[in-house]
TISE-856143 format. One record per residue (C-alpha): residue number from 1; y, z, x; residue in three letters. Coordinates in nm, 2 decimals, m for minus. Layout:
REM residues N
  resi       Y       Z       X  resn
   NUM       Y       Z       X   ala
...
This chain:
REM residues 299
  resi       Y       Z       X  resn
     1    2.48    7.01    3.83   unk
     2    2.39    7.08    4.20   unk
     3    2.20    7.40    4.27   unk
     4    2.43    7.70    4.32   unk
     5    2.72    7.54    4.13   unk
     6    2.89    7.79    3.89   unk
     7    3.09    7.64    3.60   unk
     8    3.38    7.81    3.44   unk
     9    3.19    7.82    3.11   unk
    10    2.90    7.98    3.31   unk
    11    3.12    8.25    3.45   unk
    12    3.26    8.32    3.11   unk
    13    2.91    8.35    2.95   unk
    14    2.78    8.57    3.23   unk
    15    3.06    8.82    3.26   unk
    16    3.23    8.84    2.93   unk
    17    2.94    8.85    2.69   unk
    18    3.12    8.84    2.36   unk
    19    3.11    8.61    2.05   unk
    20    3.38    8.38    2.19   unk
    21    3.16    8.29    2.49   unk
    22    2.92    8.11    2.25   unk
    23    3.21    7.90    2.11   unk
    24    3.34    7.82    2.46   unk
    25    3.00    7.72    2.58   unk
    26    2.98    7.47    2.30   unk
    27    3.35    7.36    2.33   unk
    28    3.45    7.44    2.69   unk
    29    3.79    7.28    2.65   unk
    30    3.89    7.57    2.44   unk
    31    3.86    7.82    2.73   unk
    32    4.21    7.73    2.86   unk
    33    4.36    7.82    2.52   unk
    34    4.17    8.14    2.43   unk
    35    4.35    8.46    2.51   unk
    36    4.13    8.75    2.63   unk
    37    3.95    8.92    2.92   unk
    38    3.80    8.59    3.04   unk
    39    4.13    8.50    3.19   unk
    40    4.10    8.80    3.42   unk
    41    3.74    8.69    3.50   unk
    42    3.87    8.35    3.61   unk
    43    4.14    8.51    3.82   unk
    44    3.88    8.73    3.99   unk
    45    3.66    8.43    4.03   unk
    46    3.93    8.24    4.21   unk
    47    4.01    8.54    4.44   unk
    48    3.65    8.58    4.55   unk
    49    3.61    8.21    4.60   unk
    50    3.91    8.20    4.83   unk
    51    3.77    8.50    5.02   unk
    52    3.44    8.32    5.07   unk
    53    3.62    8.01    5.18   unk
    54    3.81    8.21    5.44   unk
    55    3.49    8.36    5.58   unk
    56    3.32    8.01    5.59   unk
    57    3.61    7.88    5.79   unk
    58    3.59    8.17    6.03   unk
    59    3.22    8.09    6.08   unk
    60    3.30    7.73    6.15   unk
    61    3.55    7.83    6.42   unk
    62    3.30    8.05    6.60   unk
    63    2.97    7.88    6.53   unk
    64    2.70    7.88    6.80   unk
    65    2.42    7.65    6.69   unk
    66    2.18    7.82    6.93   unk
    67    2.25    8.17    6.79   unk
    68    2.30    8.16    6.41   unk
    69    2.42    8.50    6.29   unk
    70    2.36    8.48    5.91   unk
    71    2.31    8.26    5.61   unk
    72    2.65    8.08    5.65   unk
    73    2.57    7.98    6.01   unk
    74    2.23    7.85    5.91   unk
    75    2.38    7.65    5.63   unk
    76    2.65    7.50    5.86   unk
    77    2.39    7.40    6.11   unk
    78    2.19    7.23    5.84   unk
    79    2.50    7.05    5.72   unk
    80    2.55    6.91    6.07   unk
    81    2.19    6.80    6.10   unk
    82    2.19    6.63    5.75   unk
    83    2.54    6.48    5.77   unk
    84    2.41    6.12    5.77   unk
    85    2.19    6.18    5.47   unk
    86    2.34    6.00    5.17   unk
    87    2.17    6.24    4.92   unk
    88    2.24    6.56    5.12   unk
    89    2.27    6.88    4.91   unk
    90    2.40    7.08    5.21   unk
    91    2.76    7.02    5.13   unk
    92    3.06    7.24    5.19   unk
    93    3.11    7.29    4.81   unk
    94    2.74    7.40    4.77   unk
    95    2.79    7.64    5.06   unk
    96    3.08    7.80    4.89   unk
    97    2.89    7.82    4.56   unk
    98    2.57    7.96    4.72   unk
    99    2.76    8.24    4.91   unk
   100    2.96    8.32    4.59   unk
   101    2.63    8.35    4.40   unk
   102    2.48    8.58    4.66   unk
   103    2.80    8.79    4.67   unk
   104    2.85    8.81    4.29   unk
   105    2.53    8.75    4.10   unk
   106    2.33    8.98    4.32   unk
   107    2.58    9.27    4.29   unk
   108    2.58    9.25    3.91   unk
   109    2.21    9.21    3.85   unk
   110    2.11    9.49    4.10   unk
   111    2.37    9.73    3.96   unk
   112    2.26    9.67    3.60   unk
   113    1.89    9.71    3.70   unk
   114    1.97   10.04    3.87   unk
   115    2.18   10.16    3.57   unk
   116    1.89   10.07    3.33   unk
   117    1.64   10.23    3.57   unk
   118    1.81   10.56    3.57   unk
   119    1.82   10.56    3.19   unk
   120    1.44   10.50    3.18   unk
   121    1.38   10.78    3.43   unk
   122    1.59   11.01    3.21   unk
   123    1.39   10.91    2.91   unk
   124    1.06   10.97    3.09   unk
   125    1.09   11.29    3.30   unk
   126    0.71   11.29    3.36   unk
   127    0.75   10.96    3.56   unk
   128    1.05   11.10    3.75   unk
   129    0.85   11.41    3.85   unk
   130    0.56   11.20    3.98   unk
   131    0.80   10.99    4.18   unk
   132    0.97   11.29    4.34   unk
   133    0.63   11.44    4.42   unk
   134    0.54   11.12    4.61   unk
   135    0.88   11.12    4.79   unk
   136    0.82   11.48    4.90   unk
   137    0.47   11.40    5.03   unk
   138    0.55   11.07    5.21   unk
   139    0.92   11.11    5.32   unk
   140    1.02   11.47    5.27   unk
   141    1.38   11.58    5.25   unk
   142    1.50   11.55    5.61   unk
   143    1.51   11.18    5.67   unk
   144    1.63   10.88    5.48   unk
   145    1.39   10.64    5.31   unk
   146    1.31   10.31    5.48   unk
   147    1.13   10.00    5.37   unk
   148    0.82   10.09    5.57   unk
   149    0.77   10.38    5.33   unk
   150    0.71   10.14    5.03   unk
   151    0.36   10.05    5.14   unk
   152    0.27   10.43    5.13   unk
   153    0.44   10.48    4.80   unk
   154    0.24   10.29    4.53   unk
   155    0.37   10.49    4.24   unk
   156    0.74   10.43    4.33   unk
   157    0.66   10.06    4.39   unk
   158    0.50   10.05    4.05   unk
   159    0.80   10.22    3.89   unk
   160    1.05    9.97    4.03   unk
   161    0.83    9.68    3.91   unk
   162    0.79    9.84    3.57   unk
   163    1.17    9.89    3.53   unk
   164    1.23    9.52    3.60   unk
   165    0.94    9.42    3.37   unk
   166    1.05    9.64    3.09   unk
   167    1.42    9.56    3.08   unk
   168    1.36    9.19    3.10   unk
   169    1.71    9.14    3.25   unk
   170    1.75    8.77    3.19   unk
   171    1.50    8.68    2.92   unk
   172    1.55    8.30    2.92   unk
   173    1.62    8.27    3.29   unk
   174    1.90    8.04    3.42   unk
   175    1.89    7.67    3.33   unk
   176    1.71    7.45    3.58   unk
   177    1.67    7.07    3.59   unk
   178    1.38    6.86    3.69   unk
   179    1.45    6.64    4.00   unk
   180    1.20    6.37    3.90   unk
   181    1.00    6.26    3.60   unk
   182    0.73    6.52    3.53   unk
   183    0.42    6.50    3.31   unk
   184    0.33    6.84    3.17   unk
   185    0.05    6.90    2.92   unk
   186    0.08    6.54    2.79   unk
   187    0.46    6.57    2.76   unk
   188    0.69    6.35    2.97   unk
   189    1.00    6.54    3.10   unk
   190    1.25    6.29    3.22   unk
   191    1.44    6.34    3.55   unk
   192    1.75    6.54    3.50   unk
   193    1.63    6.72    3.19   unk
   194    1.75    7.08    3.16   unk
   195    1.46    7.33    3.15   unk
   196    1.49    7.68    3.01   unk
   197    1.19    7.91    3.08   unk
   198    1.10    8.22    2.88   unk
   199    1.05    8.50    3.12   unk
   200    0.99    8.74    2.83   unk
   201    0.67    8.55    2.75   unk
   202    0.51    8.66    3.07   unk
   203    0.69    9.00    3.13   unk
   204    0.58    9.11    2.79   unk
   205    0.24    8.94    2.77   unk
   206    0.01    9.19    2.60   unk
   207   m0.30    9.06    2.77   unk
   208   m0.16    9.13    3.11   unk
   209    0.04    9.43    3.02   unk
   210   m0.12    9.64    2.74   unk
   211    0.14    9.78    2.51   unk
   212    0.42    9.58    2.67   unk
   213    0.70    9.74    2.47   unk
   214    0.61   10.08    2.63   unk
   215    0.75   10.18    2.97   unk
   216    0.44   10.26    3.17   unk
   217    0.42   10.23    3.56   unk
   218    0.04   10.21    3.51   unk
   219    0.09    9.84    3.43   unk
   220    0.12    9.80    3.81   unk
   221   m0.15   10.04    3.92   unk
   222   m0.53   10.00    3.95   unk
   223   m0.78   10.26    3.86   unk
   224   m0.75   10.42    4.20   unk
   225   m0.37   10.45    4.18   unk
   226   m0.30   10.17    4.43   unk
   227   m0.03    9.92    4.36   unk
   228   m0.15    9.62    4.17   unk
   229    0.03    9.29    4.20   unk
   230    0.06    9.07    3.90   unk
   231    0.12    8.69    3.88   unk
   232    0.30    8.76    3.55   unk
   233    0.58    8.95    3.72   unk
   234    0.85    8.70    3.71   unk
   235    1.17    8.91    3.71   unk
   236    1.32    8.68    3.97   unk
   237    1.27    8.36    3.78   unk
   238    0.98    8.11    3.82   unk
   239    0.90    7.82    4.05   unk
   240    1.03    7.72    4.39   unk
   241    1.39    7.77    4.29   unk
   242    1.37    8.13    4.20   unk
   243    1.63    8.39    4.30   unk
   244    1.74    8.34    4.65   unk
   245    1.83    8.71    4.68   unk
   246    1.49    8.84    4.57   unk
   247    1.41    8.99    4.90   unk
   248    1.74    9.17    4.93   unk
   249    1.73    9.29    4.57   unk
   250    1.38    9.43    4.61   unk
   251    1.49    9.63    4.92   unk
   252    1.80    9.76    4.74   unk
   253    1.62    9.87    4.43   unk
   254    1.36   10.06    4.63   unk
   255    1.60   10.22    4.87   unk
   256    1.87   10.31    4.62   unk
   257    1.63   10.46    4.36   unk
   258    1.42   10.64    4.62   unk
   259    1.73   10.79    4.79   unk
   260    1.88   10.91    4.46   unk
   261    1.55   11.08    4.35   unk
   262    1.51   11.23    4.70   unk
   263    1.86   11.39    4.68   unk
   264    1.91   11.46    4.31   unk
   265    1.75   11.59    4.00   unk
   266    1.84   11.37    3.70   unk
   267    1.94   11.56    3.38   unk
   268    2.03   11.42    3.04   unk
   269    2.31   11.58    2.83   unk
   270    2.09   11.52    2.52   unk
   271    1.72   11.56    2.45   unk
   272    1.54   11.28    2.63   unk
   273    1.36   11.20    2.31   unk
   274    1.70   11.11    2.16   unk
   275    1.79   10.86    2.43   unk
   276    1.80   10.50    2.32   unk
   277    1.66   10.25    2.57   unk
   278    1.68    9.94    2.36   unk
   279    1.87    9.67    2.55   unk
   280    2.21    9.55    2.45   unk
   281    2.25    9.17    2.46   unk
   282    2.54    9.06    2.68   unk
   283    2.59    8.69    2.74   unk
   284    2.26    8.56    2.87   unk
   285    2.13    8.90    2.99   unk
   286    2.03    9.25    2.88   unk
   287    2.23    9.56    2.97   unk
   288    2.15    9.92    2.89   unk
   289    2.32   10.11    2.61   unk
   290    2.59   10.36    2.71   unk
   291    2.45   10.70    2.82   unk
   292    2.55   11.01    3.02   unk
   293    2.37   11.15    3.32   unk
   294    2.41   11.46    3.53   unk
   295    2.31   11.45    3.90   unk
   296    2.21   11.79    4.04   unk
   297    2.15   11.82    4.41   unk
   298    1.80   11.91    4.51   unk
   299    1.79   12.24    4.69   unk
């Protein structure tokens, strides 16, 4: 399967997340005969795909190779440059699939991470209080947060990383395939073999992250309180073909969470000690359990 290609079974597995998806992944021909919410998923999939196709055609009609405006323009320019390459992967179909992935997958994963992050902040009010103290000190209340603030906010940066580490959003990653024969630790992995990596094994490694089952921003802070990078942080997949939207997602998570905590106090309708933060399995990913939250404007 070419990079960026999204199969109907894959859409079903990613968005429905019920027992039937396991059956349909094993016997995809059954998808057309199963009643249920996946039919709406496929309808929405077709609608978004047609929208992306329309935008790509608009870009083709107004393309200026000397002044690319965005990802679609850059892809179209590369398609033209590689048009005589027999093994070219810059195809029209891959462009549609890549834009769809950025449009859809990024929205779902980022919103789920934000939802889970707010639950963890409810569960740990002492963490929320330290974040808000840092926001007051670095940004204040009279201007909006910006990405330049992140380098001056090590605790907030650590909190965002710890949220992603703790929730382990996609534990087994997305399937990849080796493009050539690979020898790894005396094993031969033939070209075309599907590889599934366990991101949980690094995100919850107890040597790198003491007490990995505990939500603790100190996992990403040194003894002086400065942000500490970790090679074990692989929330966006592993290897060269990791998440193409990683940069955008990092910006969104920092800006959204910082803005929310700058403007609002988070309040739980139950005792925070009673909040359940154990993930609910949904398809190939983790989602937070249902909860209620009250946003009170900061005065």
